BALOBA-1460 file (C-alpha; in Angstrom, 3 decimals):
// residues 294
<rec num="1" residu="x" x="139.463" y="4.740" z="53.169"/>
<rec num="2" residu="x" x="140.388" y="7.992" z="51.623"/>
<rec num="3" residu="x" x="137.929" y="10.552" z="53.140"/>
<rec num="4" residu="x" x="139.804" y="13.790" z="52.253"/>
<rec num="5" residu="x" x="141.265" y="14.297" z="48.716"/>
<rec num="6" residu="x" x="143.402" y="17.272" z="47.778"/>
<rec num="7" residu="x" x="142.922" y="18.410" z="44.054"/>
<rec num="8" residu="x" x="145.117" y="21.245" z="42.834"/>
<rec num="9" residu="x" x="143.056" y="23.497" z="40.523"/>
<rec num="10" residu="x" x="145.231" y="25.459" z="38.191"/>
<rec num="11" residu="x" x="142.835" y="26.993" z="35.997"/>
<rec num="12" residu="x" x="143.876" y="25.060" z="32.825"/>
<rec num="13" residu="x" x="141.923" y="22.814" z="30.536"/>
<rec num="14" residu="x" x="144.271" y="19.847" z="31.681"/>
<rec num="15" residu="x" x="142.388" y="20.044" z="35.082"/>
<rec num="16" residu="x" x="139.394" y="18.117" z="33.852"/>
<rec num="17" residu="x" x="140.760" y="14.526" z="33.668"/>
<rec num="18" residu="x" x="142.342" y="15.208" z="37.158"/>
<rec num="19" residu="x" x="139.004" y="16.185" z="38.583"/>
<rec num="20" residu="x" x="137.393" y="13.341" z="36.967"/>
<rec num="21" residu="x" x="140.005" y="10.872" z="38.362"/>
<rec num="22" residu="x" x="139.602" y="12.377" z="41.872"/>
<rec num="23" residu="x" x="135.835" y="11.862" z="41.671"/>
<rec num="24" residu="x" x="136.218" y="8.327" z="40.707"/>
<rec num="25" residu="x" x="138.399" y="7.844" z="43.730"/>
<rec num="26" residu="x" x="135.943" y="9.818" z="46.011"/>
<rec num="27" residu="x" x="132.951" y="7.735" z="45.018"/>
<rec num="28" residu="x" x="134.645" y="4.621" z="46.442"/>
<rec num="29" residu="x" x="134.271" y="5.826" z="50.051"/>
<rec num="30" residu="x" x="131.933" y="9.028" z="49.976"/>
<rec num="31" residu="x" x="135.163" y="11.254" z="50.210"/>
<rec num="32" residu="x" x="135.459" y="15.030" z="50.470"/>
<rec num="33" residu="x" x="137.198" y="16.756" z="47.555"/>
<rec num="34" residu="x" x="139.254" y="19.804" z="48.543"/>
<rec num="35" residu="x" x="139.751" y="21.965" z="45.390"/>
<rec num="36" residu="x" x="142.736" y="24.135" z="46.031"/>
<rec num="37" residu="x" x="144.104" y="27.079" z="43.879"/>
<rec num="38" residu="x" x="147.438" y="28.622" z="44.569"/>
<rec num="39" residu="x" x="147.375" y="32.311" z="43.661"/>
<rec num="40" residu="x" x="150.700" y="33.601" z="42.854"/>
<rec num="41" residu="x" x="152.223" y="36.131" z="45.388"/>
<rec num="42" residu="x" x="153.124" y="38.813" z="42.846"/>
<rec num="43" residu="x" x="155.150" y="40.959" z="45.184"/>
<rec num="44" residu="x" x="157.237" y="37.869" z="46.343"/>
<rec num="45" residu="x" x="157.942" y="37.184" z="42.841"/>
<rec num="46" residu="x" x="158.871" y="40.687" z="42.113"/>
<rec num="47" residu="x" x="161.147" y="40.839" z="45.061"/>
<rec num="48" residu="x" x="162.699" y="37.489" z="43.929"/>
<rec num="49" residu="x" x="163.304" y="38.850" z="40.257"/>
<rec num="50" residu="x" x="164.863" y="42.081" z="41.695"/>
<rec num="51" residu="x" x="167.155" y="40.138" z="43.994"/>
<rec num="52" residu="x" x="168.272" y="38.187" z="41.025"/>
<rec num="53" residu="x" x="168.690" y="41.246" z="38.961"/>
<rec num="54" residu="x" x="166.205" y="39.933" z="36.529"/>
<rec num="55" residu="x" x="165.070" y="43.519" z="35.269"/>
<rec num="56" residu="x" x="162.261" y="43.998" z="38.079"/>
<rec num="57" residu="x" x="163.181" y="47.282" z="39.167"/>
<rec num="58" residu="x" x="163.010" y="50.908" z="38.131"/>
<rec num="59" residu="x" x="160.762" y="52.285" z="35.476"/>
<rec num="60" residu="x" x="157.771" y="50.281" z="34.668"/>
<rec num="61" residu="x" x="157.402" y="48.301" z="38.108"/>
<rec num="62" residu="x" x="154.022" y="49.581" z="38.870"/>
<rec num="63" residu="x" x="152.601" y="48.472" z="35.498"/>
<rec num="64" residu="x" x="154.413" y="44.971" z="35.836"/>
<rec num="65" residu="x" x="152.816" y="44.428" z="39.092"/>
<rec num="66" residu="x" x="149.278" y="45.418" z="37.780"/>
<rec num="67" residu="x" x="149.790" y="43.037" z="34.757"/>
<rec num="68" residu="x" x="150.893" y="40.271" z="36.887"/>
<rec num="69" residu="x" x="148.004" y="40.708" z="39.428"/>
<rec num="70" residu="x" x="145.593" y="40.781" z="36.577"/>
<rec num="71" residu="x" x="146.890" y="37.536" z="35.299"/>
<rec num="72" residu="x" x="146.593" y="35.821" z="38.684"/>
<rec num="73" residu="x" x="143.125" y="37.135" z="39.151"/>
<rec num="74" residu="x" x="142.091" y="35.885" z="35.750"/>
<rec num="75" residu="x" x="143.635" y="32.471" z="36.418"/>
<rec num="76" residu="x" x="142.051" y="32.201" z="39.812"/>
<rec num="77" residu="x" x="138.581" y="32.986" z="38.302"/>
<rec num="78" residu="x" x="139.135" y="30.427" z="35.589"/>
<rec num="79" residu="x" x="139.921" y="27.780" z="38.073"/>
<rec num="80" residu="x" x="136.999" y="28.668" z="40.404"/>
<rec num="81" residu="x" x="134.549" y="28.636" z="37.532"/>
<rec num="82" residu="x" x="135.875" y="25.177" z="36.333"/>
<rec num="83" residu="x" x="135.541" y="23.659" z="39.860"/>
<rec num="84" residu="x" x="132.083" y="25.069" z="40.268"/>
<rec num="85" residu="x" x="130.931" y="23.858" z="36.855"/>
<rec num="86" residu="x" x="132.446" y="20.408" z="37.502"/>
<rec num="87" residu="x" x="130.539" y="20.233" z="40.822"/>
<rec num="88" residu="x" x="127.353" y="21.265" z="39.280"/>
<rec num="89" residu="x" x="127.525" y="18.883" z="36.393"/>
<rec num="90" residu="x" x="128.389" y="15.923" z="38.705"/>
<rec num="91" residu="x" x="125.791" y="17.193" z="41.430"/>
<rec num="92" residu="x" x="128.545" y="17.339" z="44.161"/>
<rec num="93" residu="x" x="127.205" y="19.577" z="47.070"/>
<rec num="94" residu="x" x="129.682" y="22.014" z="48.533"/>
<rec num="95" residu="x" x="130.411" y="21.491" z="52.245"/>
<rec num="96" residu="x" x="132.835" y="23.065" z="54.500"/>
<rec num="97" residu="x" x="132.667" y="20.539" z="57.365"/>
<rec num="98" residu="x" x="131.292" y="16.983" z="57.767"/>
<rec num="99" residu="x" x="127.695" y="16.561" z="58.779"/>
<rec num="100" residu="x" x="126.835" y="14.322" z="61.679"/>
<rec num="101" residu="x" x="123.923" y="12.364" z="63.001"/>
<rec num="102" residu="x" x="120.999" y="10.881" z="60.919"/>
<rec num="103" residu="x" x="121.373" y="13.646" z="58.253"/>
<rec num="104" residu="x" x="125.126" y="12.997" z="57.735"/>
<rec num="105" residu="x" x="125.915" y="13.009" z="53.853"/>
<rec num="106" residu="x" x="126.047" y="9.663" z="52.079"/>
<rec num="107" residu="x" x="127.818" y="10.956" z="48.998"/>
<rec num="108" residu="x" x="130.818" y="12.895" z="47.676"/>
<rec num="109" residu="x" x="131.146" y="16.521" z="48.970"/>
<rec num="110" residu="x" x="133.637" y="19.409" z="47.841"/>
<rec num="111" residu="x" x="134.842" y="22.691" z="48.798"/>
<rec num="112" residu="x" x="136.790" y="25.431" z="47.285"/>
<rec num="113" residu="x" x="139.927" y="26.948" z="48.688"/>
<rec num="114" residu="x" x="142.397" y="29.643" z="47.523"/>
<rec num="115" residu="x" x="145.794" y="30.293" z="48.990"/>
<rec num="116" residu="x" x="148.281" y="33.024" z="48.118"/>
<rec num="117" residu="x" x="151.861" y="32.048" z="48.119"/>
<rec num="118" residu="x" x="154.502" y="29.885" z="46.565"/>
<rec num="119" residu="x" x="153.021" y="26.847" z="44.717"/>
<rec num="120" residu="x" x="155.236" y="24.074" z="46.117"/>
<rec num="121" residu="x" x="155.106" y="25.151" z="49.659"/>
<rec num="122" residu="x" x="151.251" y="25.554" z="49.675"/>
<rec num="123" residu="x" x="150.594" y="22.283" z="48.008"/>
<rec num="124" residu="x" x="152.730" y="20.293" z="50.365"/>
<rec num="125" residu="x" x="151.393" y="21.932" z="53.359"/>
<rec num="126" residu="x" x="147.755" y="21.223" z="52.386"/>
<rec num="127" residu="x" x="148.630" y="17.635" z="51.243"/>
<rec num="128" residu="x" x="149.894" y="16.899" z="54.713"/>
<rec num="129" residu="x" x="146.492" y="17.304" z="56.043"/>
<rec num="130" residu="x" x="144.576" y="15.139" z="53.652"/>
<rec num="131" residu="x" x="144.478" y="11.459" z="52.840"/>
<rec num="132" residu="x" x="145.539" y="11.569" z="49.243"/>
<rec num="133" residu="x" x="146.357" y="14.144" z="46.638"/>
<rec num="134" residu="x" x="145.434" y="13.806" z="42.923"/>
<rec num="135" residu="x" x="147.342" y="15.827" z="40.465"/>
<rec num="136" residu="x" x="147.905" y="15.879" z="36.573"/>
<rec num="137" residu="x" x="150.940" y="15.063" z="34.612"/>
<rec num="138" residu="x" x="153.242" y="17.250" z="32.688"/>
<rec num="139" residu="x" x="155.361" y="16.199" z="29.684"/>
<rec num="140" residu="x" x="158.602" y="16.878" z="31.849"/>
<rec num="141" residu="x" x="159.485" y="17.814" z="35.301"/>
<rec num="142" residu="x" x="159.833" y="21.530" z="33.950"/>
<rec num="143" residu="x" x="156.999" y="23.848" z="34.628"/>
<rec num="144" residu="x" x="154.166" y="23.957" z="37.220"/>
<rec num="145" residu="x" x="153.039" y="20.392" z="36.598"/>
<rec num="146" residu="x" x="156.327" y="19.081" z="37.624"/>
<rec num="147" residu="x" x="156.583" y="21.325" z="40.559"/>
<rec num="148" residu="x" x="153.255" y="20.175" z="41.855"/>
<rec num="149" residu="x" x="154.119" y="16.651" z="41.414"/>
<rec num="150" residu="x" x="157.484" y="17.019" z="43.225"/>
<rec num="151" residu="x" x="155.893" y="18.868" z="46.162"/>
<rec num="152" residu="x" x="153.133" y="16.334" z="46.484"/>
<rec num="153" residu="x" x="155.238" y="13.294" z="46.440"/>
<rec num="154" residu="x" x="158.705" y="14.581" z="47.984"/>
<rec num="155" residu="x" x="157.596" y="17.102" z="50.756"/>
<rec num="156" residu="x" x="153.905" y="16.080" z="51.824"/>
<rec num="157" residu="x" x="154.457" y="12.523" z="53.335"/>
<rec num="158" residu="x" x="151.355" y="11.554" z="51.781"/>
<rec num="159" residu="x" x="150.541" y="9.457" z="48.585"/>
<rec num="160" residu="x" x="150.107" y="10.946" z="45.326"/>
<rec num="161" residu="x" x="147.716" y="9.748" z="42.589"/>
<rec num="162" residu="x" x="148.868" y="11.133" z="39.203"/>
<rec num="163" residu="x" x="145.933" y="11.102" z="36.796"/>
<rec num="164" residu="x" x="146.131" y="10.088" z="33.275"/>
<rec num="165" residu="x" x="145.271" y="12.507" z="30.230"/>
<rec num="166" residu="x" x="142.053" y="10.597" z="29.891"/>
<rec num="167" residu="x" x="139.701" y="10.027" z="32.898"/>
<rec num="168" residu="x" x="139.288" y="6.321" z="33.883"/>
<rec num="169" residu="x" x="136.125" y="4.599" z="34.042"/>
<rec num="170" residu="x" x="137.163" y="2.821" z="37.183"/>
<rec num="171" residu="x" x="140.317" y="2.978" z="39.503"/>
<rec num="172" residu="x" x="139.765" y="-0.326" z="41.282"/>
<rec num="173" residu="x" x="139.421" y="-2.948" z="38.362"/>
<rec num="174" residu="x" x="142.706" y="-4.644" z="37.952"/>
<rec num="175" residu="x" x="145.499" y="-3.128" z="39.976"/>
<rec num="176" residu="x" x="149.021" y="-3.716" z="38.881"/>
<rec num="177" residu="x" x="151.859" y="-3.220" z="41.603"/>
<rec num="178" residu="x" x="155.284" y="-2.503" z="40.176"/>
<rec num="179" residu="x" x="157.142" y="-4.351" z="43.168"/>
<rec num="180" residu="x" x="160.595" y="-3.611" z="44.328"/>
<rec num="181" residu="x" x="161.906" y="-5.104" z="47.755"/>
<rec num="182" residu="x" x="162.461" y="-1.456" z="48.990"/>
<rec num="183" residu="x" x="160.699" y="0.774" z="51.598"/>
<rec num="184" residu="x" x="159.177" y="3.159" z="49.090"/>
<rec num="185" residu="x" x="157.400" y="0.422" z="47.301"/>
<rec num="186" residu="x" x="156.207" y="-0.855" z="50.676"/>
<rec num="187" residu="x" x="154.912" y="2.606" z="51.556"/>
<rec num="188" residu="x" x="153.158" y="2.869" z="48.072"/>
<rec num="189" residu="x" x="151.429" y="-0.522" z="48.621"/>
<rec num="190" residu="x" x="150.286" y="0.464" z="52.022"/>
<rec num="191" residu="x" x="148.774" y="3.826" z="50.539"/>
<rec num="192" residu="x" x="146.958" y="1.812" z="47.923"/>
<rec num="193" residu="x" x="145.135" y="-0.564" z="50.604"/>
<rec num="194" residu="x" x="141.782" y="1.309" z="49.813"/>
<rec num="195" residu="x" x="142.147" y="0.273" z="46.198"/>
<rec num="196" residu="x" x="143.514" y="-3.213" z="46.786"/>
<rec num="197" residu="x" x="140.591" y="-4.205" z="49.061"/>
<rec num="198" residu="x" x="138.066" y="-3.406" z="46.447"/>
<rec num="199" residu="x" x="139.940" y="-4.396" z="43.299"/>
<rec num="200" residu="x" x="138.721" y="-7.095" z="40.970"/>
<rec num="201" residu="x" x="142.218" y="-8.355" z="40.569"/>
<rec num="202" residu="x" x="145.673" y="-7.491" z="41.931"/>
<rec num="203" residu="x" x="148.831" y="-8.373" z="39.978"/>
<rec num="204" residu="x" x="152.229" y="-8.237" z="41.724"/>
<rec num="205" residu="x" x="154.932" y="-7.397" z="38.969"/>
<rec num="206" residu="x" x="158.441" y="-7.869" z="39.514"/>
<rec num="207" residu="x" x="161.083" y="-7.081" z="36.979"/>
<rec num="208" residu="x" x="164.413" y="-8.904" z="36.947"/>
<rec num="209" residu="x" x="167.398" y="-9.892" z="34.928"/>
<rec num="210" residu="x" x="167.094" y="-13.090" z="32.767"/>
<rec num="211" residu="x" x="168.294" y="-16.039" z="34.712"/>
<rec num="212" residu="x" x="168.250" y="-14.241" z="38.030"/>
<rec num="213" residu="x" x="166.262" y="-15.853" z="40.838"/>
<rec num="214" residu="x" x="162.737" y="-14.748" z="41.393"/>
<rec num="215" residu="x" x="162.251" y="-12.090" z="44.212"/>
<rec num="216" residu="x" x="160.913" y="-14.148" z="47.160"/>
<rec num="217" residu="x" x="159.593" y="-10.824" z="48.762"/>
<rec num="218" residu="x" x="156.921" y="-10.995" z="46.070"/>
<rec num="219" residu="x" x="155.633" y="-14.195" z="47.665"/>
<rec num="220" residu="x" x="155.800" y="-12.724" z="51.172"/>
<rec num="221" residu="x" x="153.704" y="-9.568" z="49.993"/>
<rec num="222" residu="x" x="151.167" y="-11.867" z="48.217"/>
<rec num="223" residu="x" x="150.546" y="-13.818" z="51.447"/>
<rec num="224" residu="x" x="150.056" y="-10.482" z="53.357"/>
<rec num="225" residu="x" x="147.635" y="-8.792" z="50.581"/>
<rec num="226" residu="x" x="145.701" y="-12.018" z="50.315"/>
<rec num="227" residu="x" x="144.193" y="-11.040" z="53.638"/>
<rec num="228" residu="x" x="142.911" y="-7.816" z="51.890"/>
<rec num="229" residu="x" x="141.979" y="-9.389" z="48.429"/>
<rec num="230" residu="x" x="141.926" y="-13.083" z="47.544"/>
<rec num="231" residu="x" x="142.383" y="-12.577" z="43.845"/>
<rec num="232" residu="x" x="145.993" y="-11.587" z="43.855"/>
<rec num="233" residu="x" x="148.769" y="-13.134" z="41.426"/>
<rec num="234" residu="x" x="152.609" y="-12.793" z="41.088"/>
<rec num="235" residu="x" x="154.141" y="-12.089" z="37.816"/>
<rec num="236" residu="x" x="157.887" y="-12.408" z="37.656"/>
<rec num="237" residu="x" x="158.981" y="-10.520" z="34.463"/>
<rec num="238" residu="x" x="162.304" y="-11.306" z="32.921"/>
<rec num="239" residu="x" x="164.348" y="-8.795" z="31.076"/>
<rec num="240" residu="x" x="166.965" y="-9.806" z="28.509"/>
<rec num="241" residu="x" x="167.628" y="-7.118" z="25.845"/>
<rec num="242" residu="x" x="164.692" y="-4.870" z="26.644"/>
<rec num="243" residu="x" x="164.549" y="-2.028" z="29.122"/>
<rec num="244" residu="x" x="162.781" y="-3.097" z="32.387"/>
<rec num="245" residu="x" x="160.448" y="-0.220" z="32.019"/>
<rec num="246" residu="x" x="159.277" y="-1.211" z="28.611"/>
<rec num="247" residu="x" x="158.736" y="-4.913" z="29.888"/>
<rec num="248" residu="x" x="156.515" y="-3.542" z="32.778"/>
<rec num="249" residu="x" x="154.582" y="-1.253" z="30.671"/>
<rec num="250" residu="x" x="153.731" y="-3.944" z="28.137"/>
<rec num="251" residu="x" x="152.798" y="-6.126" z="30.887"/>
<rec num="252" residu="x" x="150.555" y="-3.427" z="32.539"/>
<rec num="253" residu="x" x="148.733" y="-2.986" z="29.155"/>
<rec num="254" residu="x" x="148.271" y="-6.588" z="28.429"/>
<rec num="255" residu="x" x="146.572" y="-6.898" z="31.768"/>
<rec num="256" residu="x" x="144.299" y="-4.241" z="31.117"/>
<rec num="257" residu="x" x="145.164" y="-2.802" z="34.536"/>
<rec num="258" residu="x" x="143.281" y="0.394" z="35.719"/>
<rec num="259" residu="x" x="145.740" y="1.449" z="38.303"/>
<rec num="260" residu="x" x="149.664" y="1.238" z="38.577"/>
<rec num="261" residu="x" x="151.083" y="1.431" z="42.136"/>
<rec num="262" residu="x" x="154.752" y="2.187" z="42.501"/>
<rec num="263" residu="x" x="157.347" y="3.677" z="44.798"/>
<rec num="264" residu="x" x="158.904" y="7.115" z="44.329"/>
<rec num="265" residu="x" x="162.643" y="6.695" z="44.727"/>
<rec num="266" residu="x" x="165.361" y="9.244" z="45.477"/>
<rec num="267" residu="x" x="165.540" y="11.870" z="48.164"/>
<rec num="268" residu="x" x="165.586" y="15.550" z="48.549"/>
<rec num="269" residu="x" x="169.186" y="16.129" z="47.240"/>
<rec num="270" residu="x" x="168.465" y="14.081" z="44.332"/>
<rec num="271" residu="x" x="164.825" y="14.910" z="43.243"/>
<rec num="272" residu="x" x="165.552" y="14.718" z="39.752"/>
<rec num="273" residu="x" x="165.954" y="10.897" z="40.268"/>
<rec num="274" residu="x" x="162.510" y="10.508" z="41.179"/>
<rec num="275" residu="x" x="160.856" y="11.941" z="38.012"/>
<rec num="276" residu="x" x="163.737" y="10.969" z="35.782"/>
<rec num="277" residu="x" x="164.509" y="7.882" z="33.695"/>
<rec num="278" residu="x" x="162.137" y="4.986" z="34.596"/>
<rec num="279" residu="x" x="159.509" y="6.954" z="36.498"/>
<rec num="280" residu="x" x="159.326" y="9.688" z="33.764"/>
<rec num="281" residu="x" x="158.727" y="7.093" z="31.022"/>
<rec num="282" residu="x" x="155.983" y="5.551" z="33.059"/>
<rec num="283" residu="x" x="154.118" y="8.937" z="33.361"/>
<rec num="284" residu="x" x="154.946" y="9.692" z="29.623"/>
<rec num="285" residu="x" x="153.544" y="6.237" z="28.287"/>
<rec num="286" residu="x" x="151.199" y="4.635" z="30.932"/>
<rec num="287" residu="x" x="147.520" y="5.300" z="29.933"/>
<rec num="288" residu="x" x="146.317" y="4.837" z="33.378"/>
<rec num="289" residu="x" x="146.613" y="6.606" z="36.808"/>
<rec num="290" residu="x" x="149.705" y="6.006" z="38.835"/>
<rec num="291" residu="x" x="149.781" y="5.911" z="42.617"/>
<rec num="292" residu="x" x="153.096" y="6.672" z="44.043"/>
<rec num="293" residu="x" x="154.457" y="7.182" z="47.740"/>
<rec num="294" residu="x" x="157.821" y="8.080" z="48.968"/>
């Protein structure tokens, strides 16, 4: 079960579907939501700008620092306000530690945390100490959204649930697994165990070239997962002239899946391979949350 869920809170309007997705997951096992805001370390940023000769020196330095600090304070306040309003609306009590004994909490709890530092470093460090991280999408790898996704997937060692732009009604209805006989996909399936166990249906989807033999590893995986959920099927998807990602997305939509599970491929020296091509199109076009592990 997922009992601690990290939810980055950036202070933007796009945080709302992320919060709602995290809550949908938390309700499955009365989990604890850790809302984390990373406040920019202004002096570190200024030092980096100065080292790079980006104009952060000389006259106006003090006013620049004051302006950046004011922006950071405004963003932090917006993030905290959004979290407090969300928890109040959903009647989520704030708790800094688990309760014990007969009065132990039976529902979802939450807490607010703020860290000053570099976004990617702080996100990955906190994620390592939680069961799952839920984050939002960005149109591309550029910007804060992409930095959060990369840190969560590549540097934390924990599974990452990437919310869709619209909050789901459920995350454990029909689960689609984009299967590939590779360690990354196996890690993603293992991370999805809490969803798989309670899903109404599980679909193993394997994409292969037209005329190529079916992937027998799908049958082995189906046999194993049948011990977790008896309603599981294998779909061998053939590709002729279409792109594999288009075939997969069409089948996921046709099945009415509520969650897509897939591996995150690549390694630290080729990070762009993880959120490029196949995966980026999934994040651009899949209308459901995507659970990834690396």
